[in-house]
N, C-alpha and C positions, 0 to 999 in steps of 0.2 A: 504495501501500499503505499503511497507517494505521503510525503512528511505534510503536503498543504492540501488543500480542498479544491483546487484550480481543476485538478482532474475531473475528479469524480462532479463536479458542479457542471462541466463541457458536457459530458454524456448526457446528463440529466438534460441539460437544455436541447441537446441534438435528440432524444427521444421525446421530446415537449413535441419539439418540433414535426417530428413524425407522423406525431399524432394531428397537428396544423395540415400537414399532408394530406391525409386520408379526410380530414373535414373538407378542407379546400376542394377536394377530388370528388364527395359526395355535394357539394354545391355546384358544380362545373365551373370551379374555376381553375383553369388550368395552368394558366401562366404565374399564380399566386403560389400553386401546389408546386410547380417547377423551382420557382426561387427559395421557398423553404425546403425544399427537397436537397437543393446544393448547399444552402446554408446548415440543413442539418446533417449531412455527410461531412463538411467542414467543421464543423463543433466537434461530432463522434472521435473524426479522424485526430483533431487536436486534443482530446482528452487522451485517447487511447496512447498517442506518441508522447505528449507530456508525461504518463502515468512512469 
């Protein structure tokens, strides 16, 4: 486990954003889902690499 809380917070934010992607897709907002998907991938990747 990392000595700070940055990595787990980034992973949590990424997972939260994946929920937003699902919500946007259900509403038919494809551009928003794509933007959130990229942001979620970046947040999860940063959290894993920081770990």
